[in-house]
C-alpha positions, 0 to 999 in steps of 0.5 A: 860354113855359115854365110854372112848376113845378106840384105835383100830388096824385093825384085818384082820379076824374080822369086827370092833366092833360097837361103843356103844351109849352114854347118851345125855348131858343135858346142865344145867349149872355148875355141882359139883366140883367133876364132873367138875374135873372128866370131865377135867381129862377125856378130858386130858386123851382122848387128851393124848390117841389121841396123842399116837394113831396118833403120828406115822400115818404119814402126813395126808390128811383129807376127810370130807363128809356125812355119808349117801351116799351109795356105789352106789352114785357118790360122794362115787366113787369120795371119793374112788378115792381121797383116792387112789390118796392121798396114791399115793402121800405118805400121810395117809388118815384120816376121821371121821371113819364112813360110806358114804364119810368117808368109801369111802376115807378110802377104796380107801386108804386101797385097794391100800396099803396105810395108812388109819385111823379114828377119830370116835365119841360116839353118842346117838345111836350105830354106826358101824365104817367102815372096811377100816382102819388099826387104829382108835380112838373113842372120847366122845366129838366132840371138841376133835375129830375135834382137832385131825382131824386138828392137824395131817392134811396137807390138807382138802378135803370137800366133800358134807355133812351136818351139821357136814361137814360144822361145820368142814369146817367153824371151820377150815376156822376160824382158818386159817382166824384168823391166829390161824393156818398156812394156808393150803389147803382146797378144797371144792369139788362139785360146784353144791352141794355147789352153794348156800353156796358159794353164801352165802359166797359172800353175806357175802363179800358184807355185809362186814362181811368177807373180799373178800380175805377170799373166797380165803381160799377155792379152789372150784372145781369139778376137782379131778386133780385140787384139788390134784395139788393144795394140792401137790403144796402148801404142797411141798413148805410149809412143811417138810414131811421127818421128822421121828418120833422115838418111845421110848420103855420106853413110850410103843410106837408102830409104825403104823401097816403094811399096806395092805388089810389083 
């Protein structure tokens, strides 16, 4: 059985507890009315919990990428440096909360005294959240996780990754393309890794399934300075980052925990 979303705050004396496995969902059409009502309530409850958990984390930049790159991989080092640079700009680093690229970005923020948060997911196998977050929340459904990763972000950095990374990237680009959300910076980092993907996007342009201008929704680069300057330039002219969120004691709201390595 899937477990309800859980919000955790970093205890510097303990490793994060593992995320328990959930039963895979079998798609067999409509269920009983009571089941559908319970599902709707569960979705609403997790949206509310996500909003409460992330309301005070501050303006975020989200880093996406593979969970499979180890600490010695070059992309791990790059993501770690991105995390460091993001917090130096005054932003919170947000990731999917797992290992690999996600861990590296969280680590770069955490080790440099910045805010580091994650939105994790229950999967059919047990998994371990990375230990470089002050706060994280675990969802039962991917669509809720993606919504929260997007809702609190001011920019996205897409590192090399697999299906999940591409799903998050194209979902975001579709929202921007259709003007469902206001355009914000999306950086695709790794020219050689994403070479064939970019060629496929150009083929879409040639086949007129997307417009030529749609490619401009992405900054494709191997240069960290270019990526950060692109984000900084756009955000500084489009967003008010000075808005302060006031907590209300009668809603049992809590500010973001103190940052640091513990």
